[in-house]
N, CA, C and O of each residue as an XYZ file, in Angstrom:
260
protein
N      15.156     17.969     30.389
C      15.233     16.572     30.037
C      14.398     15.769     31.031
O      14.364     16.060     32.227
N      13.748     14.785     30.517
C      12.860     13.982     31.320
C      13.592     12.746     31.834
O      14.382     12.141     31.108
N      13.331     12.375     33.076
C      13.974     11.202     33.659
C      13.485      9.936     32.966
O      14.210      8.943     32.903
N      12.263      9.965     32.448
C      11.731      8.798     31.742
C      12.591      8.432     30.539
O      12.712      7.255     30.201
N      13.185      9.423     29.893
C      14.055      9.159     28.755
C      15.267      8.340     29.176
O      15.665      7.410     28.474
N      15.846      8.678     30.306
C      17.008      7.938     30.803
C      16.607      6.509     31.146
O      17.338      5.570     30.831
N      15.455      6.335     31.786
C      14.987      4.996     32.120
C      14.684      4.184     30.862
O      14.956      2.985     30.814
N      14.123      4.835     29.849
C      13.806      4.148     28.607
C      15.083      3.641     27.925
O      15.137      2.501     27.464
N      16.098      4.491     27.867
C      17.362      4.100     27.247
C      18.036      3.003     28.064
O      18.606      2.072     27.496
N      17.978      3.104     29.383
C      18.574      2.072     30.235
C      17.853      0.738     30.076
O      18.492     -0.313     30.049
N      16.533      0.774     29.971
C      15.767     -0.457     29.790
C      16.104     -1.122     28.459
O      16.241     -2.343     28.390
N      16.236     -0.328     27.416
C      16.616     -0.880     26.119
C      18.011     -1.491     26.204
O      18.254     -2.567     25.658
N      18.925     -0.809     26.887
C      20.282     -1.333     27.043
C      20.312     -2.646     27.794
O      21.023     -3.568     27.397
N      19.556     -2.747     28.869
C      19.505     -3.982     29.654
C      18.906     -5.115     28.836
O      19.422     -6.232     28.847
N      17.820     -4.831     28.129
C      17.175     -5.852     27.302
C      18.103     -6.345     26.205
O      18.202     -7.549     25.967
N      18.779     -5.425     25.537
C      19.711     -5.806     24.472
C      20.864     -6.612     25.047
O      21.304     -7.585     24.434
N      21.354     -6.224     26.204
C      22.453     -6.948     26.831
C      22.065     -8.389     27.166
O      22.829     -9.319     26.905
N      20.890     -8.568     27.738
C      20.422     -9.913     28.089
C      20.234    -10.756     26.831
O      20.673    -11.905     26.777
N      19.584    -10.190     25.828
C      19.384    -10.934     24.579
C      20.711    -11.276     23.920
O      20.874    -12.368     23.375
N      21.658    -10.347     23.969
C      22.970    -10.587     23.387
C      23.661    -11.755     24.093
O      24.229    -12.625     23.433
N      23.617    -11.781     25.407
C      24.246    -12.868     26.156
C      23.586    -14.208     25.868
O      24.273    -15.214     25.691
N      22.257    -14.229     25.819
C      21.540    -15.477     25.543
C      21.891    -16.002     24.156
O      22.164    -17.190     23.983
N      21.881    -15.113     23.175
C      22.174    -15.547     21.815
C      23.634    -15.961     21.656
O      23.929    -16.913     20.933
N      24.537    -15.269     22.312
C      25.949    -15.624     22.220
C      26.206    -16.986     22.861
O      26.953    -17.797     22.315
N      25.596    -17.238     24.006
C      25.793    -18.526     24.697
C      25.201    -19.691     23.909
O      25.660    -20.825     24.039
N      24.184    -19.416     23.094
C      23.588    -20.496     22.303
C      24.253    -20.645     20.942
O      23.806    -21.439     20.114
N      25.315    -19.888     20.711
C      26.071    -20.058     19.477
C      25.538    -19.269     18.297
O      25.864    -19.589     17.154
N      24.748    -18.271     18.532
C      24.181    -17.466     17.453
C      24.755    -16.057     17.495
O      24.059    -15.090     17.805
N      26.026    -15.966     17.181
C      26.725    -14.683     17.265
C      26.196    -13.665     16.267
O      26.159    -12.469     16.556
N      25.786    -14.137     15.085
C      25.272    -13.205     14.064
C      23.982    -12.540     14.529
O      23.802    -11.332     14.377
N      23.087    -13.348     15.098
C      21.834    -12.774     15.599
C      22.105    -11.848     16.791
O      21.427    -10.833     16.951
N      23.088    -12.192     17.622
C      23.426    -11.334     18.757
C      23.917     -9.978     18.265
O      23.582     -8.941     18.838
N      24.705     -9.994     17.212
C      25.188     -8.736     16.636
C      24.037     -7.926     16.061
O      23.995     -6.706     16.218
N      23.117     -8.590     15.404
C      21.971     -7.889     14.825
C      21.077     -7.289     15.920
O      20.552     -6.187     15.755
N      20.905     -7.999     17.021
C      20.114     -7.469     18.132
C      20.790     -6.229     18.712
O      20.130     -5.241     19.033
N      22.117     -6.295     18.841
C      22.852     -5.148     19.353
C      22.711     -3.952     18.428
O      22.490     -2.832     18.888
N      22.837     -4.181     17.136
C      22.685     -3.082     16.174
C      21.267     -2.521     16.182
O      21.077     -1.309     16.078
N      20.279     -3.390     16.302
C      18.896     -2.921     16.354
C      18.655     -2.076     17.604
O      17.972     -1.054     17.540
N      19.207     -2.493     18.727
C      19.086     -1.702     19.951
C      19.744     -0.348     19.819
O      19.215      0.660     20.288
N      20.906     -0.328     19.175
C      21.609      0.936     18.953
C      20.783      1.868     18.074
O      20.697      3.066     18.342
N      20.181      1.322     17.030
C      19.360      2.139     16.131
C      18.149      2.702     16.864
O      17.795      3.865     16.672
N      17.519      1.898     17.694
C      16.346      2.365     18.439
C      16.730      3.501     19.382
O      16.031      4.512     19.457
N      17.840      3.336     20.101
C      18.287      4.389     21.020
C      18.658      5.645     20.246
O      18.328      6.751     20.674
N      19.335      5.493     19.120
C      19.701      6.662     18.315
C      18.463      7.393     17.799
O      18.450      8.623     17.746
N      17.424      6.650     17.420
C      16.200      7.304     16.963
C      15.558      8.101     18.089
O      15.057      9.201     17.856
N      15.564      7.564     19.302
C      14.998      8.276     20.445
C      15.800      9.544     20.720
O      15.229     10.609     20.954
N      17.124      9.423     20.690
C      17.979     10.577     20.979
C      17.844     11.637     19.893
O      17.791     12.829     20.199
N      17.787     11.225     18.636
C      17.646     12.188     17.541
C      16.313     12.922     17.644
O      16.241     14.119     17.363
N      15.267     12.223     18.042
C      13.965     12.884     18.226
C      14.047     13.933     19.333
O      13.481     15.018     19.200
N      14.737     13.622     20.409
C      14.881     14.583     21.499
C      15.712     15.789     21.069
O      15.406     16.919     21.449
N      16.751     15.560     20.287
C      17.570     16.669     19.782
C      16.751     17.543     18.842
O      16.875     18.767     18.858
N      15.913     16.912     18.025
C      15.043     17.670     17.133
C      14.079     18.541     17.935
O      13.856     19.703     17.594
N      13.516     17.985     18.988
C      12.625     18.769     19.850
C      13.366     19.933     20.494
O      12.814     21.024     20.637
N      14.619     19.698     20.884
C      15.422     20.770     21.469
C      15.646     21.898     20.468
O      15.523     23.071     20.824
N      15.975     21.560     19.219
C      16.182     22.589     18.202
C      14.900     23.369     17.933
O      14.948     24.584     17.741
N      13.771     22.697     17.917
C      12.504     23.393     17.734
C      12.223     24.341     18.893
O      11.716     25.444     18.688
N      12.550     23.918     20.098
C      12.367     24.776     21.265
C      13.264     26.018     21.175
O      12.826     27.124     21.490
N      14.512     25.835     20.748
C      15.435     26.972     20.610
C      14.933     27.919     19.528
O      14.972     29.137     19.707
N      14.463     27.376     18.407
C      13.929     28.225     17.345
C      12.738     29.031     17.835
O      12.620     30.218     17.530
N      11.861     28.395     18.586
C      10.701     29.086     19.109
C      11.104     30.140     20.146
O      10.551     31.239     20.181
N      12.060     29.787     20.972
C      12.498     30.687     22.037
C      13.096     31.978     21.485
O      12.842     33.060     22.016
N      13.877     31.868     20.439
C      14.541     33.045     19.866
C      13.828     33.587     18.631
O      14.378     34.437     17.930
N      12.617     33.115     18.353
C      11.813     33.543     17.209
C      12.609     33.462     15.905
O      12.636     34.421     15.133
N      13.248     32.332     15.662
C      14.048     32.143     14.458
C      13.249     31.516     13.324
O      13.695     31.535     12.177
N      12.112     30.977     13.611
C      11.372     30.273     12.573
C      10.124     30.900     12.288
O       9.377     30.427     11.431
């Protein structure tokens, strides 16, 4: 696992948190929720891509494919 992946996920989390707080304080709770959901989707896409790469590595390692 690459340390850059952890930093990338942490940066997305910090950015989403700041945007969520700004939008909530300005009375835009719906947009804050949408930003949070969008951040979650982005992180999930990154994690799913890494899991896919892991499965490909395992298949290659054990000559399953």
